[in-house]
Phi, psi and omega in degrees: 000132182266131178251124179287161184299321182296313180298321182291325179294318180294325179295317181292322182298320182292325179296317180297314178297322176296317179298315179298315181296319181294325178299308184289329176293321178293325176295319181290337183266356180096352184287329178230139179285131176289150179303136174281154184279126180240132177256127180249128180257119181260132184261129180282138183238149182306152189268001182269028195222165168240164184294132173252302180216144176237133178243151171236131178239124180243132179211158179279127176234134179246122175244176180293335185270326185199166171244125191221170171246097183281143179247117181263107177264125190229126179249121177287129178295153166246107188280144182277335181229150181289137178239140178240132177243138174246120180234170179181165176138236184326121170279335176309314182272354189305314180299318177297314181299317180293327177292316177299316180303314185296311181298313184293330173300316181291319183295328183262015181051037179080008186271347175244114177254123179242120173258115179245125183258125175280078183250002179098149184300318183295317177294323182295317177296320181294314184291323177297319177295327181281351174090007183272357174241145172285323175214158179239165173218141186210151179279353167228159176298174178306137175294166182301315177301312180295322177299315181296322179294322176296312175301322179295335182291337180081359182274148172295146185206146172219157171225150184201156181276152180236331182200155176257160177191200184203169176247126177260139173267123182245160184209160179230091181232101186299332180283343184289130183255097180295327180296315180279317191255352186073186183296154176300143176255131181223156176240164177300318181298314181295312180300318181300315181296323177299314183283341172282343181093007184278331176253121188255325189240151180295336178266021176303138180309324179294328174284317181300319184296341182274345186271165173293147187309320184287350182246004184292331184275352183287332187294132186274160177273068184233147181284141181276128172259127180259109179268144182209171180283143178260353181246171177293128194216129173290328175300317176300316181303314179295313182299316178285337167300313179299312178301324182290325183283335187256345178215114188296330180292322175300314183300319186280333186253332183240312179078203182224156181169176177296328180226133174226162174273125187263114180300330181297337180296328183290344181270349183084012177251013179256147177221134179260146175225142180277125176072168173304325181300318185288320178293320178299313179295327179294312181294313183300327182270350191240109178297144176067028176258166176226150177197184182221128181211170172289135189309327186298324176293321177294318180298312187301321184260005176068030176278136177290142180250132182286151171271124184260141178284124183269182186296331177278001176087011180262147174267119186230151175262161182277060171284165178304313183300316184286326178290316181296329177300321178288323177299319182300333183257004177269205182299123180263342177236147176255150174290171173304147192289343182255016180253169177286127187249024190304331185271349185298311180304326180296335181289344179262356186264133173052057180271159173292160177133135182300333178247358185300123177282137190281345180235078183246153182195174175234159180259136182251140174249144176229145187208151168279143182276355182254033170309149169310149187306316182296319180290323181292317175299320180291320177302310179296319181301311183294313187284335177288324178292318175306318184281350177249268179297326180295347177271358184283161181297340178296330190245343181273124184283158176302136185097350178246157184235127176303146181293147171302140182309323179304315185282326176296316179294319176296324177296318179297319178302311186300313185296316182292321185285322189259352182239048184285000000 
């Protein structure tokens, strides 16, 4: 039997319609799962470029309206002329920042040069305000005074998070047997008393009582040397936030900030170091010392890290799992990027949770939105890459924690909205 083309076409169309109806009937009756809703966020890229590499980053994001899996598709620009950005600040983020910079330089074939100075969060904020940096980085957002100075300038400004991390308490006690006893156990109250000068010796009963019974007598009768930052430091701010939350006397007499007065210095047992590098070196070279640094520095130099008692009473180390537990219980939303963010870091410190590490935080980047166009394009390209592919396990160094997708997505939104 011969079938003309018109009849054949009509027959195929009918089959398609029947198939579509059957699919959705099955979905509504539970026989077939209906397609889930997926939100795709498209990122705008500078127009002076051709495609070099495209990445897709997928993570779970929860909003008040829906729970979806957003897909961030990002194309790295290929710049036609070389662009240089100058940044500086947080020494906490320096190893990770240098790694990102090196990778991004290769991806842009050397056309984007980023110089980052590990000068400390305080100096980073100061240099940014003075105009010697294109962008700054700090372990806490701009302080209230510095924020007011930025707003008074009348220039557009944003800040946003780039990576998560924690502060490790490190120690140098030759007699301590980590293999037999595990890491030294400490609480916020005990550490506060050490830096207040109230606890003088390693075999103090308050320190001994935190250890397992078989290891309490190992602690030596040696004076404790307290190493701390000598420069303005976001790491100090996070560390002293923890001390303030765990010991009321510290909160009432010292408090927290980029710079604090260290009572232990008055006893002759305090020593200052510049940057995470300086505190790491001080503890490594000084027997019977204690200090606080970003974990990557401790790991690199082989310094033992203390297990800290969290709010639930458990002793925990700054592992990825434990720090992420703290992030889950911290800030879920970010304020507008041009507002004061002073309370955000406190939300991650000494959180509830059986595994939550008590000194967790994120690194913040701040920038004026009126950068020259070539610098603005380079800044956007670099930090959108940092917030997408740069958050993958391939590029995140040991000791750092990728941002929760909610925060990374919000940071991308801020960059695209405010730096057009």
